C-alpha positions in Angstrom: 46.3 -105.0 34.7 49.3 -104.6 32.4 47.0 -103.2 29.7 45.5 -100.7 32.2 48.9 -99.5 33.3 50.1 -99.2 29.7 47.0 -97.2 28.9 47.8 -94.8 31.8 51.4 -94.5 30.8 50.6 -93.8 27.2 48.0 -91.2 28.2 50.5 -89.4 30.4 53.2 -89.7 27.7 51.0 -88.2 25.1 50.1 -85.2 27.3 53.7 -84.6 28.2 54.7 -84.7 24.6 51.8 -82.4 23.6 52.9 -79.5 25.8 56.3 -77.8 25.7 58.0 -77.2 29.0 61.0 -75.1 30.0 64.4 -76.6 29.2 65.6 -79.2 31.8 62.0 -79.8 33.1 60.9 -83.2 34.4 57.5 -84.9 34.6 56.3 -86.3 37.9 53.5 -88.8 38.7 52.1 -89.9 42.0 52.7 -93.5 43.1 50.8 -93.6 46.4 47.1 -93.3 47.1 47.8 -90.5 49.7 51.0 -88.6 50.2 52.6 -85.2 50.9 54.0 -83.1 48.1 57.3 -82.7 49.7 57.8 -86.4 50.5 60.0 -88.2 48.1 58.0 -91.4 48.5 55.0 -89.7 46.8 56.6 -89.4 43.3 58.2 -91.0 40.4 60.1 -88.9 37.9 60.7 -88.9 34.1 63.2 -86.9 32.2 62.5 -88.4 28.8 58.9 -87.5 28.1 57.3 -90.2 30.1 59.1 -93.2 28.5 60.8 -94.3 31.7 59.9 -93.5 35.3 62.2 -93.7 38.4 61.7 -93.1 42.1 63.2 -89.9 43.4 65.9 -90.2 46.0 66.5 -86.7 47.3 64.4 -83.8 48.5 66.1 -81.7 45.9 64.2 -83.7 43.3 60.7 -82.7 44.6 58.5 -81.2 41.8 59.2 -77.5 41.3 58.8 -74.5 39.0 59.6 -76.1 35.6 58.0 -79.5 36.2 54.8 -81.1 35.1 52.9 -83.0 37.8 50.3 -85.8 37.3 48.1 -86.8 40.2 46.8 -90.1 39.0 43.2 -91.2 39.3 42.3 -92.1 42.9 45.4 -90.5 44.4 45.5 -87.6 46.9 48.4 -85.2 47.4 48.6 -82.9 50.5 50.5 -79.6 50.7 52.3 -78.9 54.0 54.0 -75.7 52.7 53.9 -73.5 49.6 54.9 -75.5 46.5 55.4 -74.8 42.8 55.0 -76.6 39.4 54.6 -75.8 35.7 51.5 -77.9 34.8 49.2 -79.6 37.3 47.3 -82.6 35.8 44.5 -84.2 37.8 43.1 -87.7 37.0 39.4 -87.9 36.5 38.3 -90.7 38.7 36.5 -90.3 42.1 38.9 -89.7 44.9 41.5 -87.8 42.9 42.4 -84.6 44.6 45.0 -82.1 45.9 44.5 -80.8 49.5 45.9 -77.3 49.6 45.2 -76.8 53.3 46.4 -73.2 54.1 49.1 -73.1 51.4 49.6 -71.9 47.8 50.5 -74.0 44.8 52.3 -71.7 42.4 51.3 -72.6 38.9 53.5 -71.5 36.0 51.6 -73.4 33.3 48.3 -75.2 33.0 45.7 -76.8 35.2 44.0 -79.7 33.4 42.4 -83.1 33.4 44.2 -86.1 32.1 41.8 -88.7 31.0 38.4 -87.1 30.2 36.7 -83.7 29.7 36.6 -82.0 33.1 32.9 -81.2 32.8 32.1 -84.9 33.2 33.4 -84.9 36.7 30.9 -85.5 39.6 29.9 -82.4 41.5 28.5 -84.0 44.7 29.8 -82.1 47.8 28.7 -80.0 50.7 30.3 -76.6 51.5 31.1 -77.6 55.1 32.4 -81.1 54.4 33.9 -81.5 50.9 33.5 -85.0 49.7 36.2 -87.2 48.1 35.2 -86.0 44.7 36.2 -82.4 45.4 39.4 -82.4 43.2 40.9 -79.2 44.6 40.3 -78.7 48.3 41.0 -75.2 49.5 38.4 -74.7 52.2 41.1 -73.9 54.8 42.3 -71.0 52.7 44.9 -72.5 50.4 44.7 -71.6 46.7 46.1 -72.2 43.2 48.4 -69.3 42.6 48.7 -68.5 38.9 52.1 -66.9 38.4 54.6 -66.2 35.6 54.1 -65.0 32.1 51.4 -64.9 29.3 49.9 -68.2 28.2 46.9 -69.1 26.1 44.9 -72.1 27.5 43.5 -73.7 24.5 42.5 -77.2 25.7 38.8 -77.4 26.8 39.8 -79.3 29.9 42.3 -76.7 31.1 41.1 -74.8 34.1 37.7 -76.2 33.4 34.4 -76.6 35.3 35.9 -78.1 38.4 33.5 -78.8 41.3 33.1 -75.6 43.3 34.9 -75.0 46.6 38.4 -74.1 45.4 40.2 -70.8 45.2 42.4 -69.3 42.4 44.6 -66.2 42.6 46.1 -64.6 39.5 49.6 -63.1 40.3 51.2 -62.8 36.9 54.3 -60.8 36.1 53.6 -57.2 35.1 51.9 -56.7 31.8 51.2 -60.5 31.3 47.9 -62.1 30.3 46.3 -65.5 30.8 43.6 -66.3 28.3 41.1 -69.0 29.1 39.2 -71.0 26.4 37.0 -72.8 28.8 34.7 -72.1 31.7 35.8 -71.7 35.3 33.8 -73.0 38.3 35.3 -72.2 41.7 34.6 -70.8 45.1 36.6 -67.6 44.8 38.6 -65.9 42.0 41.1 -63.2 43.0 43.0 -61.3 40.3 45.9 -59.5 41.9 48.3 -58.7 39.0 48.2 -59.0 35.3 45.2 -59.8 33.2 42.8 -62.7 33.2 41.1 -62.7 29.8 38.1 -65.0 29.2 37.7 -65.8 25.5 34.6 -65.3 23.5 33.6 -67.2 20.4 31.5 -66.6 17.3 28.5 -68.1 19.1 29.1 -67.0 22.7 32.1 -67.6 25.0 33.4 -69.0 28.2 31.8 -68.2 31.5 33.0 -67.9 35.1 30.8 -69.5 37.8 31.7 -68.4 41.4 30.1 -71.0 43.7 30.7 -72.3 47.2 27.9 -74.9 46.9 24.9 -72.9 48.0 22.7 -70.1 46.7 24.2 -66.6 46.6 27.7 -67.8 47.3 31.0 -67.4 45.6 32.8 -64.2 44.6 35.2 -62.5 42.2 37.7 -59.9 43.4 39.8 -57.7 41.0 42.5 -55.9 42.9 44.3 -52.6 42.1 46.6 -52.9 39.2 44.9 -56.0 37.8 42.4 -56.5 35.0 39.6 -59.1 34.5 38.4 -59.0 30.9 35.1 -60.8 30.5 34.1 -62.1 27.1 31.0 -63.8 28.3 28.6 -64.4 31.2 29.2 -64.7 35.0 26.6 -66.6 37.1 26.7 -69.1 40.0 25.4 -72.0 37.9 24.1 -72.7 34.4 20.6 -71.9 35.6 19.4 -68.6 34.1 19.7 -65.7 36.6 21.5 -67.7 39.3 23.3 -65.0 41.3 26.6 -65.4 43.1 27.5 -63.3 46.1 29.8 -60.5 45.0 31.9 -59.0 42.2 34.3 -56.6 43.8 36.3 -54.3 41.6 39.4 -52.5 42.9 41.2 -52.7 39.6 39.7 -52.9 36.1 36.7 -55.2 35.2 36.2 -55.0 31.5 33.1 -56.3 29.7 33.9 -56.8 26.1 31.6 -59.3 24.6 31.2 -58.8 20.8 28.8 -61.6 19.8 25.6 -62.6 21.5 25.5 -66.4 21.9 22.7 -68.8 22.7 22.5 -67.6 26.3 21.9 -64.0 27.3 25.1 -62.2 28.3 24.7 -61.3 31.9 26.3 -60.3 35.2 24.4 -62.3 37.8 25.5 -61.1 41.2 23.9 -60.1 44.5 26.4 -57.3 44.9 28.5 -55.3 42.3 31.0 -53.2 44.2 33.4 -50.7 42.5 35.8 -49.3 45.1 38.3 -46.4 45.1 40.4 -46.6 42.0 38.3 -49.4 40.5 36.9 -49.2 37.0 34.0 -50.9 35.3 35.1 -50.6 31.6 32.3 -51.2 29.0 34.0 -52.3 25.8 31.1 -54.5 24.7 29.5 -54.3 21.3 26.3 -56.1 22.4 24.2 -55.5 25.5 24.7 -57.2 28.8 21.8 -58.1 31.2 22.5 -56.9 34.7 20.9 -59.2 37.3 22.4 -57.2 40.2 20.5 -56.5 43.4 22.9 -54.1 45.0 25.1 -51.6 43.1 27.8 -49.9 45.1 30.0 -47.3 43.3 32.2 -45.8 46.0 34.2 -42.6 46.0 37.0 -42.5 43.5 35.5 -45.3 41.3 35.1 -45.1 37.5 32.8 -46.2 34.7 34.3 -46.1 31.2 32.8 -46.5 27.8 35.4 -47.4 25.2 34.1 -49.7 22.5 34.8 -49.5 18.7 31.1 -49.1 17.8 28.4 -46.8 19.2 27.2 -47.8 22.7 24.0 -47.2 24.7 23.9 -47.1 28.5 22.0 -50.1 29.8 21.5 -52.1 33.0 25.1 -51.5 34.1 24.0 -47.9 35.0 20.4 -47.8 36.4 18.9 -44.4 36.4 18.9 -44.5 40.3 22.6 -45.2 40.4 25.0 -42.3 40.9 28.3 -43.0 39.1 31.3 -41.3 40.8 33.4 -40.7 37.7 32.5 -41.2 34.0 35.1 -41.7 31.3 33.9 -41.2 27.7 36.4 -42.8 25.3 34.3 -44.1 22.4 34.9 -42.1 19.2 31.8 -43.5 17.7 29.5 -42.1 20.4 27.5 -43.0 23.5 23.7 -42.6 24.0 22.3 -42.1 27.5 18.6 -42.8 27.1 17.4 -41.3 30.4 18.8 -38.8 32.9 21.9 -40.1 34.7 24.0 -38.6 37.6 27.8 -38.4 37.9 28.9 -37.0 41.3 32.7 -36.5 41.1 34.1 -36.1 37.6 33.6 -36.4 33.8 36.5 -37.2 31.6 35.8 -36.7 27.9 38.6 -38.2 25.8 36.8 -38.8 22.5 33.3 -39.2 21.1 30.0 -37.5 21.6 27.5 -38.2 24.4 23.9 -37.9 23.1 21.0 -37.3 25.5 17.3 -37.0 24.7 16.0 -33.4 24.9 13.7 -34.2 27.9 16.7 -35.6 29.9 20.1 -34.5 31.1 23.5 -35.6 32.2 23.8 -34.4 35.8 27.4 -33.6 36.7 27.8 -33.0 40.4 25.2 -33.8 43.1 26.3 -32.2 46.4 29.6 -30.6 45.3 31.1 -29.2 42.1 32.4 -32.0 39.9 35.5 -31.9 37.8 35.4 -31.8 34.0 38.4 -32.9 32.0 38.0 -32.7 28.2 40.2 -33.4 25.2 37.5 -34.4 22.7 33.9 -34.9 22.0 30.7 -32.9 23.0 27.5 -33.4 24.8 24.6 -33.4 22.4 21.8 -32.6 24.8 21.5 -31.0 28.2 24.2 -31.0 30.9 23.2 -30.0 34.4 26.2 -28.9 36.6 25.9 -28.4 40.4 27.8 -25.3 41.6 28.8 -25.7 45.2 29.1 -22.9 47.8 32.5 -21.3 47.5 33.0 -22.3 43.9 35.3 -20.0 41.8 36.9 -20.4 38.4 35.7 -21.8 35.1 32.7 -24.1 34.9 32.5 -25.3 31.3 29.4 -26.8 29.6 30.9 -29.0 26.9 27.9 -29.0 24.6 27.7 -29.1 20.8 26.5 -30.9 17.7 27.5 -34.2 16.0 30.1 -32.2 14.0 30.9 -29.1 16.0 32.0 -28.3 19.6 30.0 -25.4 21.0 31.1 -24.9 24.6 29.6 -22.3 26.9 31.7 -21.3 30.0 30.7 -19.5 33.2 33.8 -18.2 35.0 32.9 -17.5 38.6 34.7 -14.2 39.5 33.2 -14.5 43.0 31.6 -17.5 44.6 27.8 -17.8 44.8 26.2 -17.1 48.1 24.3 -20.3 47.9 24.7 -23.6 45.9 22.5 -24.6 43.0 22.3 -26.0 39.5 22.9 -24.6 36.0 21.6 -26.5 33.0 22.8 -25.8 29.5 22.2 -27.3 26.1 23.0 -26.1 22.5 20.4 -25.8 19.8 21.8 -26.1 16.3 20.0 -24.1 13.7 23.0 -23.8 11.4 25.5 -20.9 11.1 23.0 -18.4 9.5 21.5 -15.4 11.2 18.3 -13.4 11.4 17.5 -9.7 11.8 16.2 -8.6 15.1 14.8 -5.4 16.6 17.7 -3.1 17.1 19.1 -2.2 20.6 22.4 -0.8 21.7 25.3 -1.9 23.9 27.2 1.2 24.6 27.9 2.8 21.2 27.4 -0.5 19.4 24.1 -1.2 17.7 22.9 -4.8 17.6 20.3 -5.7 14.9 21.2 -9.3 13.9 21.4 -12.5 16.0 22.6 -16.0 15.3 20.1 -18.7 14.7 21.9 -21.3 16.8 21.9 -20.6 20.6 22.5 -22.0 24.1 19.5 -22.6 26.3 20.3 -22.1 30.0 18.5 -22.6 33.2 19.6 -21.3 36.6 17.5 -22.7 39.5 16.2 -20.8 42.4 18.8 -22.2 44.8 21.9 -20.5 43.3 22.2 -16.8 44.1 24.7 -14.0 44.4 27.1 -15.1 41.7 29.3 -12.8 39.6 30.4 -14.5 36.4 32.0 -14.0 33.1 30.3 -15.7 30.2 32.4 -17.0 27.3 31.1 -18.6 24.1 33.0 -20.1 21.1 32.4 -18.5 17.7 34.0 -21.3 15.8 32.0 -22.1 12.6 29.8 -19.1 12.9 29.6 -17.4 9.5 29.7 -13.6 8.9 32.0 -12.6 11.7 34.2 -9.8 10.4 35.4 -8.5 13.8 35.4 -11.2 16.5 36.3 -8.7 19.3 33.1 -6.8 18.7 30.8 -9.8 18.7 28.2 -9.5 21.5 26.7 -12.1 23.7 23.0 -11.3 23.9 20.0 -13.0 25.5 16.4 -13.8 25.2 14.2 -14.7 28.2 11.0 -15.2 26.2 12.1 -18.1 24.0 13.6 -16.0 21.1 10.8 -13.5 20.7 12.7 -10.5 21.8 16.4 -9.9 22.5 18.5 -7.9 24.8 21.7 -7.8 26.9 22.4 -10.7 29.2 23.8 -8.3 31.8 27.3 -7.1 32.7 29.6 -5.5 30.2 31.0 -6.5 26.8 34.7 -7.5 26.8 36.7 -7.8 23.6 36.9 -11.4 22.4 40.1 -13.4 22.2 40.5 -15.5 19.1 37.2 -17.2 18.5 35.8 -16.6 22.0 33.2 -13.9 22.8 33.0 -12.5 26.4 30.6 -10.9 28.7 31.9 -9.8 32.1 30.3 -8.9 35.4 27.1 -10.8 35.0 25.5 -10.7 38.5 22.8 -13.3 39.2 20.2 -12.5 41.7 17.4 -14.7 42.8 16.3 -17.3 40.3 14.9 -19.2 38.7 15.9 -17.9 35.2 15.5 -19.5 31.8 17.6 -17.8 29.2 18.8 -18.3 25.6 22.3 -17.1 24.8 22.9 -15.9 21.2 25.6 -14.1 19.2 24.7 -10.5 18.3 26.1 -8.4 15.5 25.0 -5.7 13.0 25.0 -5.3 9.2 28.2 -3.2 9.2 30.6 -4.8 11.7 29.3 -8.4 12.0 26.6 -9.1 9.4 26.7 -12.8 10.1 25.8 -14.9 7.0 23.6 -14.7 3.9 19.8 -14.2 4.6 17.5 -16.2 2.3 13.9 -15.0 1.7 10.9 -16.3 -0.2 12.1 -19.9 -0.5 9.5 -21.9 -2.3 8.8 -24.7 -4.8 6.1 -25.0 -7.5 5.3 -27.5 -10.2 5.8 -26.5 -13.8 4.7 -29.2 -16.3 6.4 -32.4 -15.0 9.1 -30.6 -13.0 9.5 -28.6 -9.8 10.9 -25.0 -9.8 12.8 -24.1 -6.7 13.4 -20.4 -6.1 14.6 -18.0 -3.4 15.8 -14.4 -2.9 18.7 -12.9 -0.9 18.6 -9.3 0.5 22.2 -9.3 1.7 25.3 -11.4 0.9 28.7 -11.4 2.5 31.5 -13.6 1.0 28.9 -15.8 -0.5 30.6 -18.3 -2.8 27.8 -20.6 -4.0 24.6 -22.5 -3.1 23.8 -26.2 -3.2 20.3 -27.7 -3.5 19.4 -30.7 -1.3 16.3 -32.9 -1.6 14.6 -35.5 0.6 11.7 -37.9 0.1 11.0 -38.2 3.8 12.1 -34.9 5.3 14.8 -36.6 7.3 17.6 -37.9 5.0 18.7 -35.3 2.4 20.8 -35.7 -0.7 22.5 -33.1 -3.0 20.8 -32.7 -6.4 22.7 -29.6 -7.5 26.3 -28.9 -6.3 27.0 -25.4 -7.6 24.8 -22.3 -8.1 27.2 -19.4 -8.1 26.6 -16.7 -5.4 27.1 -13.0 -5.7 30.0 -12.7 -3.2 28.9 -9.4 -1.7 25.6 -7.7 -2.3 23.2 -5.3 -0.6 20.4 -5.6 -3.2 17.5 -8.1 -3.6 18.6 -11.0 -5.8 16.6 -13.9 -7.1 17.9 -17.5 -7.7 16.1 -20.4 -9.4 16.7 -24.1 -10.0 14.6 -26.6 -12.0 14.4 -30.0 -10.5 14.0 -32.4 -13.5 13.9 -35.6 -11.5 10.8 -37.7 -11.5 8.0 -35.9 -9.7 6.4 -37.5 -6.7 3.6 -36.4 -4.4 5.7 -35.2 -1.5 9.3 -33.9 -1.5 11.4 -31.6 0.7 14.0 -29.1 -0.2 16.7 -27.1 1.6 19.5 -24.8 0.4 23.1 -25.1 1.6 24.9 -21.8 1.4 28.7 -22.0 1.3 31.1 -19.1 2.1 34.5 -18.4 0.5 36.1 -19.9 3.6 34.1 -23.1 3.3 31.8 -22.3 6.2 28.2 -23.1 5.4 24.7 -22.8 6.7 21.3 -24.3 5.8 18.0 -22.6 5.0 14.8 -23.7 6.5 13.2 -26.8 4.9 10.2 -26.4 2.5 7.7 -29.2 1.7 6.3 -29.5 -1.8 3.0 -31.4 -1.9 1.0 -32.2 -5.0 -2.5 -31.1 -3.7 -4.3 -33.3 -6.2 -2.7 -36.5 -4.7 -3.2 -35.9 -1.0 -4.2 -39.2 0.6 -3.2 -38.9 4.2 -4.6 -36.4 6.9 -3.0 -35.9 10.3 -4.8 -34.4 13.3 -4.4 -32.7 15.6 -1.3 -30.5 15.4 0.1 -29.8 18.0 -0.6 -33.2 19.6 -0.8 -34.2 23.2 -1.8 -37.8 24.0 -3.1 -39.0 20.7 -2.5 -38.7 16.9 -5.1 -39.7 14.4 -4.0 -40.5 10.8 -6.7 -40.9 8.2 -6.0 -42.3 4.7 -8.1 -42.4 1.6 -6.8 -45.9 0.9 -7.6 -48.9 3.1 -4.2 -50.6 2.4 -1.3 -51.8 4.5 0.2 -48.7 6.1 3.6 -48.5 7.9 3.9 -45.7 10.5 7.3 -44.5 11.8 7.8 -41.6 14.3 11.2 -39.8 14.6 12.5 -37.1 16.9 14.3 -34.1 15.6 17.7 -35.9 15.7 16.4 -38.7 13.4 16.0 -41.3 16.2 13.1 -43.6 15.7 10.6 -43.5 18.5 7.8 -45.7 17.2 7.2 -48.1 14.3 4.2 -50.3 13.5 2.1 -51.7 10.5 -1.7 -51.2 10.3 -4.4 -52.4 7.9 -7.0 -49.7 8.4 -7.6 -46.3 6.9 -8.2 -44.7 10.4 -5.2 -45.1 12.7 -5.0 -43.9 16.3 -1.6 -43.7 18.0 -1.1 -43.1 21.7 1.5 -40.3 21.9 1.6 -39.8 25.7 5.0 -41.3 26.1 6.6 -39.4 23.2 9.0 -36.5 24.1 7.9 -32.9 23.7 9.1 -30.9 20.8 9.2 -31.4 17.0 8.4 -34.9 15.7 8.3 -36.3 12.2 5.5 -38.8 11.3 6.3 -41.0 8.3 3.5 -42.9 6.5 4.5 -45.5 3.9 1.8 -46.9 1.5 2.9 -49.1 -1.4 6.3 -47.4 -1.4 4.9 -43.9 -1.3 6.1 -41.9 1.6 4.2 -39.0 3.3 6.0 -37.2 6.1 4.3 -34.7 8.5 6.1 -32.4 10.9 4.1 -32.2 14.1 4.7 -30.6 17.5 4.2 -32.6 20.8 3.2 -30.5 23.8 
């Protein structure tokens, strides 16, 4: 018996010594098998690190804020009022517990096990009648109340996998954080103030398991002003996909896992509810699996993307879910792979949102949504709902990976009926093309920009009077911004004319068109910049761009018929038609010219069967534009045939060599759509699921690449 007592004393002494406490703190241990916290007969007290213990003699000596408490194995302590302590240590033997009843135990330090790892404790219980092995009993509503300042819980037994059935609340001082380095298993977790941060590791992390002892029970609540930062999985049990009842977010719930461990990162909940002011913040660098049955994003809620690496929308935002407010705060970019809807507002702080050409970001569903932008652009289509009675500026924050190209529609008078306007920007560089001349008042328009905005006004929206404004930033060849016209094409760029209304002198880099009255739709229109050879010639025009083989080299040549402030050209080359590199950095331009000039460059690099070239033209002010891409093919070495072109549901690739062939399919942005390896010289690929538009088919045989540009209808 003496040896056993000595062992317990030494164990407690070691733990007391291992953790620092506030100055003047004492250690307390239970000395009865069952007693009340506020009863002096329940405790012995040590003020010298557990070397000597004495009975307490006054209620003023009851354990409090700065003291460490040890409930020894087999002992039970009952709360009859709210109490406080620094550390709470629970013995590991059956029958050890604290009955909270309806009260709170304010915890300023750690909750941990004394004699063994907490995950070895028995978990036999029933939700209606907790057994004697339920260490923390809070079925009557009592809870462990985590208060005070920041601490890092490093011991694996601290706040560990206790048997379910207890409640924890986090009520830290403002700006403070508790970090857990172990799992949590409990009936209910409520984060009221401060931050609860669950740590991740190089192989995974530490989970939270809400559980009341039966399927689909247990919940997590994050209240306004508080943050729950999850570094790993949440699930009811260790069984894959075991759902708990609800994750309710009134504050911030951050998902920030950076490393995928042995188990899939997942939110396993029957209900995921984000209420007014609540935010689901996606800081994760790896994908989460969302095993959620019911998503509820209520009015005034937010979803934010804010990682340090590029992100892609996943299961946290199903295509059927309408997010109320979206915050884009990832400077490295976000990809939305399918159309998604945002009903109330879009906040663009930094980074671009990329959307496939066949899909769109729908902003506003039954009323006009609010756009707030300080950075970034939408690369793809944005569809904005314009509600009845809408006036003022409706901006479409579109652009490219490197340039912001907004188009704005200022509603001078409200539309007579609500509807949708869709806009996306098509980047064809900063060059221009001659067009059939037409006049706007006394101004002749005979040139148009190659880049443009594609707009669609549906049949629902009618009777609107708007001012169009478009940003000229980066457009070459503008000598007089105030005279730059906004022109239109309603036949996909075949012919050009006025968009309606009247020209208004631009301000700075903005071109205007006022008084555009929209009648009955629908209308599909392309918006261009218009100029002429005298006032706004726009940039250099390149003609007769071609490449031909001379001996073992390739001669690249081109002509210009007009040059304005043309400093020089660069020659770029590609082996696959996708990734280009510079092979000549400076071929001097002619500055200003109205005559036909010829330029040549000899590519002396090793000749291969298929190469691509393009010309980069740089102005004196460092603005630049690209020519079209030309494809040089050595006809004597053609080994691959593609058919048909355009394609619909199938592409056939025939090769003269029956060797291993790797096929890759890219869209126009360079995103890979398909990749596979074949061992046949007649390959059939199902293309029904590919997006419409320009595609690049890359064929690799023994390191030799052949790339074909095809059009999918």
